[in-house]
Backbone as CSV, one residue per row, in Angstrom:
resi,resn,N_x,N_y,N_z,CA_x,CA_y,CA_z,C_x,C_y,C_z
1,MET,102.218,127.341,83.584,101.508,126.260,84.276,102.466,125.181,84.799
2,LYS,103.597,124.977,84.123,104.534,123.952,84.551,105.179,124.290,85.890
3,GLN,105.149,125.563,86.263,105.739,125.979,87.528,104.763,125.850,88.697
4,SER,103.506,125.598,88.388,102.482,125.501,89.426,102.315,124.046,89.868
5,ARG,102.408,123.826,91.159,102.231,122.468,91.699,100.799,121.990,91.512
6,VAL,99.838,122.869,91.763,98.420,122.502,91.618,98.098,122.178,90.164
7,ALA,98.570,123.026,89.249,98.334,122.777,87.830,98.983,121.463,87.399
8,GLY,100.163,121.178,87.951,100.837,119.923,87.631,100.019,118.715,88.048
9,PHE,99.466,118.763,89.252,98.608,117.676,89.719,97.399,117.504,88.799
10,PHE,96.797,118.619,88.415,95.605,118.566,87.565,95.937,117.960,86.197
11,ILE,97.057,118.364,85.626,97.456,117.840,84.320,97.729,116.344,84.396
12,ILE,98.451,115.911,85.422,98.760,114.490,85.563,97.488,113.677,85.828
13,LEU,96.584,114.216,86.645,95.314,113.534,86.890,94.534,113.360,85.587
14,THR,94.488,114.410,84.780,93.794,114.334,83.494,94.425,113.289,82.582
15,ILE,95.751,113.272,82.545,96.472,112.287,81.725,96.108,110.869,82.144
16,TYR,96.048,110.620,83.435,95.788,109.266,83.912,94.334,108.852,83.730
17,ILE,93.425,109.790,83.838,92.018,109.468,83.566,91.853,109.055,82.103
18,ILE,92.452,109.833,81.202,92.363,109.505,79.767,93.074,108.186,79.485
19,ALA,94.254,107.961,80.092,94.982,106.710,79.891,94.155,105.514,80.354
20,ALA,93.461,105.659,81.495,92.617,104.573,82.002,91.461,104.291,81.050
21,LEU,90.838,105.350,80.530,89.724,105.169,79.585,90.200,104.495,78.303
22,ILE,91.365,104.900,77.819,91.940,104.275,76.621,92.228,102.796,76.888
23,GLY,92.793,102.494,78.045,93.089,101.114,78.387,91.838,100.250,78.459
24,VAL,90.797,100.757,79.102,89.533,100.015,79.203,88.927,99.794,77.824
25,PHE,88.929,100.839,76.993,88.388,100.725,75.640,89.138,99.659,74.842
26,CYS,90.468,99.677,74.902,91.283,98.697,74.170,91.059,97.293,74.703
27,TYR,90.884,97.166,76.008,90.681,95.846,76.603,89.409,95.195,76.058
28,PHE,88.320,95.954,76.045,87.049,95.390,75.598,86.943,95.307,74.075
29,LEU,87.826,95.995,73.388,87.797,95.980,71.923,88.421,94.707,71.363
30,MET,89.384,94.116,72.083,90.114,92.955,71.571,89.395,91.653,71.900
31,PRO,89.497,90.667,70.995,88.798,89.389,71.186,89.622,88.324,71.894
32,SER,90.882,88.610,72.264,91.772,87.597,72.835,91.395,87.250,74.269
33,GLU,92.168,86.304,74.853,91.986,85.956,76.253,92.409,87.136,77.131
34,TRP,91.891,87.160,78.361,92.088,88.344,79.207,93.553,88.686,79.488
35,PRO,94.467,87.702,79.669,95.861,88.121,79.945,96.470,88.909,78.791
36,VAL,96.163,88.500,77.556,96.689,89.212,76.382,96.033,90.574,76.259
37,ARG,94.729,90.626,76.449,94.015,91.907,76.348,94.502,92.887,77.415
38,LEU,94.704,92.373,78.620,95.187,93.243,79.704,96.579,93.768,79.395
39,LEU,97.448,92.902,78.889,98.812,93.317,78.562,98.810,94.392,77.486
40,VAL,98.060,94.170,76.413,98.013,95.141,75.316,97.428,96.465,75.792
41,ALA,96.343,96.399,76.565,95.717,97.622,77.078,96.677,98.377,77.994
42,ASP,97.416,97.640,78.821,98.392,98.244,79.732,99.497,98.943,78.948
43,VAL,99.994,98.285,77.908,101.063,98.868,77.086,100.566,100.106,76.352
44,ILE,99.365,100.037,75.796,98.817,101.190,75.059,98.624,102.383,75.997
45,ALA,98.136,102.131,77.202,97.974,103.215,78.184,99.330,103.823,78.534
46,THR,100.344,102.970,78.645,101.698,103.453,78.934,102.230,104.308,77.794
47,VAL,102.004,103.872,76.568,102.458,104.642,75.403,101.777,106.011,75.383
48,PHE,100.513,106.062,75.762,99.815,107.354,75.821,100.480,108.273,76.849
49,VAL,100.801,107.724,78.023,101.479,108.530,79.045,102.819,109.024,78.507
50,PHE,103.529,108.149,77.792,104.810,108.541,77.197,104.620,109.696,76.211
51,LEU,103.616,109.613,75.367,103.383,110.668,74.372,103.079,112.001,75.041
52,THR,102.379,111.964,76.165,102.091,113.223,76.874,103.345,113.780,77.531
53,SER,104.301,112.897,77.843,105.530,113.364,78.496,106.429,114.131,77.533
54,LEU,106.268,113.905,76.218,107.148,114.558,75.241,106.941,116.067,75.195
55,PRO,105.696,116.559,74.985,105.527,118.024,74.981,105.786,118.651,76.346
56,LEU,105.570,117.867,77.412,105.837,118.384,78.760,107.326,118.323,79.106
57,ARG,108.080,117.563,78.302,109.522,117.392,78.519,109.810,116.914,79.944
58,ASN,109.049,115.914,80.362,109.183,115.427,81.731,108.783,113.950,81.784
59,ALA,109.776,113.052,81.869,109.501,111.624,81.938,108.892,111.212,83.275
60,SER,108.990,112.082,84.276,108.425,111.765,85.586,106.904,111.762,85.588
61,VAL,106.300,112.139,84.476,104.846,112.021,84.350,104.430,110.565,84.577
62,TYR,105.337,109.644,84.263,105.022,108.215,84.411,105.109,107.735,85.864
63,ASP,105.777,108.463,86.725,106.096,107.973,88.070,104.897,107.410,88.855
64,PRO,103.703,108.020,88.808,102.591,107.458,89.574,102.003,106.177,88.972
65,TYR,102.399,105.818,87.749,101.796,104.665,87.071,101.950,103.396,87.900
66,TRP,103.111,103.260,88.550,103.374,102.087,89.384,102.238,101.822,90.362
67,SER,101.810,102.877,91.030,100.872,102.716,92.138,99.414,102.886,91.747
68,VAL,99.164,103.442,90.573,97.791,103.690,90.138,97.208,102.488,89.406
69,ALA,98.011,101.839,88.558,97.500,100.770,87.697,96.975,99.549,88.464
70,PRO,97.728,98.954,89.408,97.241,97.731,90.066,95.900,97.873,90.779
71,PRO,95.667,98.928,91.591,94.351,99.035,92.234,93.207,99.144,91.230
72,ILE,93.426,99.914,90.159,92.377,100.069,89.150,92.105,98.740,88.449
73,ILE,93.165,98.035,88.066,93.017,96.763,87.366,92.315,95.728,88.251
74,CYS,92.798,95.568,89.481,92.213,94.571,90.383,90.762,94.885,90.715
75,THR,90.457,96.161,90.937,89.080,96.557,91.239,88.181,96.326,90.035
76,GLY,88.674,96.647,88.839,87.891,96.427,87.629,87.552,94.963,87.430
77,PHE,88.510,94.088,87.644,88.251,92.653,87.497,87.334,92.142,88.596
78,ALA,87.465,92.690,89.797,86.582,92.275,90.891,85.141,92.649,90.589
79,ILE,84.927,93.852,90.089,83.574,94.284,89.718,83.043,93.433,88.571
80,GLY,83.908,93.138,87.620,83.485,92.326,86.474,83.158,90.898,86.839
81,SER,83.771,90.359,87.903,83.500,88.976,88.302,82.119,88.815,88.922
82,GLN,81.548,89.913,89.444,80.202,89.941,90.032,80.062,88.979,91.216
83,SER,81.135,88.610,91.827,81.069,87.736,93.005,82.222,88.100,93.940
84,ILE,82.090,89.243,94.585,83.154,89.735,95.455,83.036,89.063,96.822
85,SER,83.982,88.184,97.096,83.994,87.439,98.352,84.817,88.171,99.405
86,PRO,84.736,87.769,100.671,85.530,88.428,101.720,87.028,88.393,101.454
87,GLU,87.528,87.277,100.906,88.959,87.192,100.629,89.381,88.134,99.506
88,VAL,88.488,88.337,98.536,88.785,89.294,97.466,88.785,90.716,98.021
89,ILE,87.849,91.011,98.911,87.808,92.327,99.549,89.096,92.572,100.326
90,LEU,89.586,91.531,101.014,90.838,91.656,101.761,91.990,91.955,100.813
91,LEU,92.030,91.266,99.684,93.075,91.517,98.696,93.000,92.953,98.185
92,LEU,91.790,93.426,97.881,91.623,94.790,97.380,92.057,95.820,98.427
93,ILE,91.776,95.545,99.691,92.206,96.457,100.755,93.728,96.563,100.772
94,VAL,94.400,95.410,100.648,95.865,95.401,100.654,96.407,96.172,99.450
95,VAL,95.818,95.909,98.261,96.292,96.559,97.033,96.059,98.062,97.086
96,TRP,94.880,98.472,97.565,94.593,99.908,97.630,95.437,100.596,98.703
97,PHE,95.679,99.931,99.815,96.544,100.485,100.857,97.935,100.729,100.281
98,TRP,98.453,99.730,99.566,99.765,99.864,98.926,99.771,100.997,97.902
99,GLY,98.735,101.037,97.047,98.677,102.047,95.995,98.548,103.460,96.539
100,ILE,97.696,103.633,97.540,97.498,104.968,98.119,98.773,105.431,98.818
101,ARG,99.421,104.532,99.574,100.655,104.913,100.261,101.728,105.368,99.279
102,LEU,101.914,104.593,98.216,102.949,104.928,97.244,102.603,106.202,96.475
103,THR,101.329,106.386,96.148,100.913,107.594,95.431,101.064,108.830,96.304
104,VAL,100.697,108.715,97.572,100.850,109.841,98.501,102.313,110.193,98.662
105,ASN,103.172,109.179,98.740,104.603,109.437,98.863,105.131,110.178,97.639
106,TRP,104.646,109.790,96.456,105.023,110.528,95.237,104.507,111.963,95.299
107,ALA,103.236,112.130,95.704,102.638,113.459,95.733,103.366,114.395,96.691
108,LEU,103.842,113.856,97.813,104.550,114.686,98.785,105.882,115.196,98.246
109,THR,106.478,114.450,97.331,107.770,114.866,96.767,107.616,115.588,95.433
110,PHE,106.395,115.629,94.886,106.164,116.295,93.595,106.186,117.813,93.782
111,ARG,107.003,118.494,92.986,107.080,119.951,93.082,106.277,120.613,91.963
112,ASN,106.605,120.306,90.732,105.865,120.815,89.578,106.361,120.069,88.345
113,LEU,105.816,120.410,87.192,106.177,119.710,85.957,107.521,120.162,85.391
114,ASN,108.146,121.133,86.023,109.510,121.497,85.639,110.535,120.605,86.328
115,SER,110.071,119.861,87.317,110.967,119.013,88.099,110.868,117.574,87.620
116,GLN,112.018,117.018,87.225,112.080,115.643,86.754,113.031,114.854,87.653
117,ASP,112.786,113.574,87.785,113.658,112.712,88.579,115.116,112.934,88.168
118,TRP,115.995,113.110,89.160,117.400,113.430,88.871,118.079,112.338,88.057
119,ARG,117.618,111.098,88.197,118.202,110.014,87.411,117.844,110.155,85.933
120,TYR,116.629,110.623,85.675,116.231,110.880,84.286,117.022,112.053,83.715
121,ASP,117.265,113.056,84.566,118.076,114.199,84.118,119.470,113.745,83.701
122,ASP,120.061,112.838,84.483,121.390,112.331,84.141,121.371,111.593,82.812
123,LEU,120.363,110.753,82.618,120.251,110.026,81.352,120.049,110.978,80.183
124,GLN,119.266,112.027,80.415,118.992,112.997,79.355,120.252,113.763,78.972
125,ARG,121.094,114.059,79.956,122.352,114.752,79.660,123.331,113.843,78.917
126,GLN,123.370,112.571,79.297,124.321,111.654,78.686,123.884,111.166,77.310
127,PHE,122.577,110.984,77.125,122.063,110.428,75.872,120.924,111.312,75.351
128,ARG,121.270,112.539,74.989,120.248,113.509,74.629,119.370,113.040,73.470
129,ARG,119.993,112.560,72.390,119.211,112.153,71.217,118.424,110.864,71.461
130,ALA,119.018,109.958,72.221,118.378,108.664,72.453,117.431,108.675,73.655
131,PHE,117.352,109.805,74.364,116.569,109.822,75.598,115.099,109.475,75.384
132,PRO,114.426,109.942,74.334,113.024,109.531,74.148,112.856,108.016,74.086
133,LEU,113.765,107.329,73.397,113.702,105.871,73.326,113.981,105.241,74.682
134,ILE,114.963,105.793,75.395,115.277,105.306,76.743,114.078,105.515,77.667
135,SER,113.442,106.663,77.518,112.274,106.980,78.341,111.141,105.986,78.073
136,LEU,110.865,105.732,76.810,109.764,104.820,76.460,110.061,103.394,76.910
137,ALA,111.252,102.890,76.534,111.560,101.483,76.788,111.979,101.210,78.234
138,GLY,112.890,102.034,78.761,113.461,101.753,80.073,112.703,102.343,81.237
139,ILE,112.272,103.606,81.087,111.615,104.291,82.198,110.149,103.911,82.315
140,MET,109.514,103.591,81.171,108.065,103.371,81.189,107.638,101.943,80.853
141,LEU,107.998,101.427,79.672,107.483,100.123,79.265,108.000,98.988,80.150
142,PHE,109.292,98.994,80.474,109.826,97.919,81.313,109.140,97.874,82.678
143,PRO,109.000,99.008,83.394,108.259,98.962,84.657,106.813,98.511,84.487
144,THR,106.175,98.907,83.378,104.807,98.472,83.125,104.733,96.952,83.044
145,LEU,105.704,96.335,82.384,105.729,94.875,82.273,105.954,94.229,83.638
146,VAL,106.804,94.855,84.467,107.045,94.342,85.822,105.756,94.400,86.639
147,VAL,105.079,95.546,86.587,103.826,95.706,87.335,102.760,94.748,86.807
148,TYR,102.715,94.571,85.493,101.771,93.627,84.896,102.024,92.219,85.431
149,GLY,103.299,91.804,85.464,103.639,90.484,85.963,103.239,90.277,87.408
150,CYS,103.335,91.328,88.218,102.946,91.250,89.627,101.430,91.292,89.811
151,THR,100.724,91.912,88.865,99.275,92.089,88.993,98.493,90.871,88.528
152,VAL,99.021,90.139,87.544,98.307,88.993,86.992,97.901,87.975,88.062
153,PRO,98.803,87.557,88.990,98.373,86.612,90.027,97.221,87.133,90.878
154,ALA,97.228,88.446,91.151,96.133,89.032,91.931,94.830,88.970,91.148
155,VAL,94.901,89.213,89.836,93.700,89.140,88.988,93.173,87.711,88.945
156,VAL,94.071,86.729,88.853,93.658,85.327,88.868,92.949,84.991,90.171
157,PHE,93.492,85.488,91.277,92.873,85.242,92.576,91.500,85.892,92.656
158,VAL,91.366,87.082,92.100,90.077,87.778,92.111,89.027,86.963,91.350
159,GLY,89.453,86.354,90.228,88.514,85.561,89.442,88.218,84.201,90.026
160,HIS,89.182,83.635,90.764,89.022,82.303,91.355,89.574,82.312,92.774
161,PRO,88.888,82.993,93.688,89.406,83.088,95.056,89.457,81.723,95.728
162,SER,90.564,81.475,96.406,90.720,80.197,97.114,91.257,80.481,98.509
163,PRO,90.361,80.814,99.435,90.805,81.167,100.784,91.487,79.991,101.479
164,ASN,92.685,80.223,101.972,93.407,79.215,102.723,94.411,79.917,103.626
165,THR,95.086,79.160,104.432,96.031,79.731,105.393,97.170,80.460,104.697
166,ILE,97.647,79.905,103.585,98.775,80.514,102.870,98.401,81.891,102.330
167,SER,97.193,82.009,101.743,96.774,83.303,101.199,96.613,84.339,102.301
168,MET,96.120,83.922,103.463,95.976,84.848,104.586,97.351,85.293,105.102
169,ILE,98.289,84.349,105.176,99.649,84.698,105.590,100.271,85.658,104.580
170,GLY,100.010,85.415,103.281,100.521,86.306,102.235,100.010,87.722,102.398
171,CYS,98.716,87.871,102.694,98.148,89.207,102.911,98.777,89.872,104.131
172,LEU,99.036,89.095,105.174,99.647,89.645,106.386,101.064,90.125,106.090
173,ILE,101.833,89.330,105.334,103.200,89.731,104.972,103.168,90.994,104.113
174,SER,102.206,91.068,103.198,102.073,92.256,102.353,101.790,93.492,103.192
175,LEU,100.885,93.369,104.160,100.567,94.499,105.034,101.794,94.926,105.837
176,CYS,102.581,93.955,106.296,103.808,94.284,107.032,104.786,95.024,106.125
177,GLY,104.878,94.587,104.868,105.761,95.256,103.915,105.336,96.691,103.665
178,ILE,104.032,96.918,103.534,103.528,98.275,103.295,103.813,99.171,104.499
179,CYS,103.590,98.642,105.701,103.877,99.424,106.909,105.360,99.736,107.014
180,LEU,106.198,98.795,106.600,107.644,99.020,106.596,107.992,100.180,105.674
181,GLU,107.391,100.196,104.486,107.617,101.290,103.538,107.117,102.614,104.107
182,LEU,105.959,102.573,104.725,105.348,103.790,105.269,106.267,104.443,106.293
183,VAL,106.793,103.643,107.218,107.680,104.165,108.258,109.007,104.628,107.660
184,ALA,109.564,103.821,106.745,110.863,104.152,106.145,110.800,105.454,105.363
185,ASP,109.750,105.649,104.593,109.629,106.872,103.805,109.413,108.090,104.697
186,ALA,108.653,107.928,105.774,108.445,109.034,106.711,109.767,109.416,107.371
187,GLN,110.561,108.427,107.725,111.863,108.709,108.325,112.803,109.386,107.336
188,MET,112.749,108.978,106.075,113.589,109.596,105.055,113.194,111.054,104.830
189,ARG,111.888,111.346,104.764,111.448,112.730,104.570,111.890,113.609,105.741
190,ALA,111.765,113.084,106.960,112.199,113.853,108.139,113.703,114.088,108.107
191,PHE,114.452,113.106,107.671,115.903,113.235,107.578,116.295,114.302,106.565
192,ARG,115.617,114.321,105.428,115.939,115.298,104.382,115.603,116.717,104.817
193,ARG,114.556,116.866,105.627,114.191,118.207,106.098,115.239,118.787,107.028
194,THR,115.911,117.920,107.771,116.877,118.401,108.763,118.324,118.275,108.305
195,ASN,118.555,117.743,107.115,119.912,117.599,106.586,119.976,118.157,105.165
196,THR,119.883,119.467,105.069,119.848,120.130,103.762,121.179,120.759,103.366
197,ASP,122.119,120.853,104.301,123.373,121.565,104.021,124.347,120.750,103.190
198,LYS,124.503,119.483,103.520,125.484,118.670,102.817,124.940,117.248,102.630
199,PRO,125.386,116.557,101.588,124.905,115.183,101.362,125.396,114.243,102.454
200,THR,124.484,113.608,103.136,124.818,112.646,104.181,123.956,111.404,104.004
201,ILE,124.323,110.349,104.688,123.606,109.075,104.593,122.790,108.876,105.856
202,ILE,121.518,108.532,105.697,120.657,108.303,106.855,121.048,106.989,107.529
203,ARG,121.213,107.067,108.848,121.585,105.881,109.622,120.726,105.764,110.878
204,ALA,119.537,106.343,110.822,118.653,106.323,111.982,117.389,105.522,111.655
205,GLY,116.686,105.097,112.716,115.444,104.367,112.524,115.660,103.043,111.806
206,LEU,114.741,102.725,110.896,114.860,101.485,110.122,116.112,101.471,109.260
207,TRP,116.561,102.675,108.877,117.731,102.790,108.002,119.026,102.423,108.732
208,ARG,118.931,102.264,110.018,120.106,101.810,110.778,120.346,100.317,110.573
209,TYR,119.255,99.587,110.264,119.343,98.130,110.169,119.318,97.611,108.733
210,ALA,118.875,98.428,107.789,118.814,98.006,106.382,119.149,99.203,105.505
211,ARG,119.874,98.949,104.434,120.254,100.050,103.555,119.048,100.614,102.813
212,HIS,118.089,99.765,102.457,116.906,100.226,101.733,115.654,99.555,102.315
213,PRO,115.214,99.950,103.508,114.028,99.324,104.098,112.763,99.556,103.285
214,ASN,112.695,100.690,102.552,111.517,100.932,101.714,111.452,99.940,100.556
215,TYR,112.608,99.648,99.954,112.629,98.660,98.869,112.367,97.256,99.420
216,LEU,112.826,96.975,100.627,112.539,95.686,101.252,111.037,95.501,101.410
217,GLY,110.345,96.568,101.844,108.893,96.500,101.960,108.226,96.265,100.620
218,GLU,108.758,96.892,99.573,108.202,96.716,98.228,108.393,95.273,97.757
219,ILE,109.544,94.683,98.050,109.805,93.291,97.689,108.837,92.358,98.415
220,LEU,108.593,92.628,99.704,107.657,91.819,100.453,106.250,91.906,99.873
221,MET,105.848,93.107,99.473,104.527,93.303,98.887,104.415,92.594,97.548
222,CYS,105.338,92.857,96.638,105.251,92.285,95.293,105.520,90.792,95.314
223,GLY,106.375,90.320,96.227,106.648,88.891,96.313,105.410,88.105,96.720
224,GLU,104.654,88.632,97.671,103.423,87.939,98.078,102.334,88.102,97.024
225,PHE,102.403,89.203,96.257,101.480,89.399,95.158,101.576,88.243,94.172
226,MET,102.837,87.829,93.877,103.079,86.818,92.874,102.978,85.397,93.453
């Protein structure tokens, strides 16, 4: 099954559905204020994903977490607020556009569960015994905390929307950042398809003007998020 791309998608989808249910259950189980409950639920869901990665021997199981968690969290809080305003809908559109784009980009590069990010492979070769700890702390928990930090301001806005010129400009900058990522990733995929013989550096399109235009778009998105 690990060699099948379809089976890999199904397994990862199942893992994330269960992780989301566990996170929701933990959130409503705790009596603390929402930021603490959200943080704990987010961490517990991440730990579950980590535990599933051990028998699969693939830390890349976590890779979609970046793009899946924020849309689910923001939508859940919007539904819970019971007062979805036009500005909140605009925010959700931006968040879902970002999440879908990033998830699709991951899906296009996903081969099967035998394939792990080459950077994780390097870490696994260098630190074989310590790799599970590196995977939990560095590959999974640290990014979860980063995403949590970026998501909290959006959740606050969902609960207390304050439409103004600055928030509208922020949404526009976020949309520009997402479009920048969309174009940059498409150009990178096209470059890789036509340059398979030897390692070369892309210098065409957006990549002619910036070394990492996709990361620039991500910074624009997350910066306006916060």
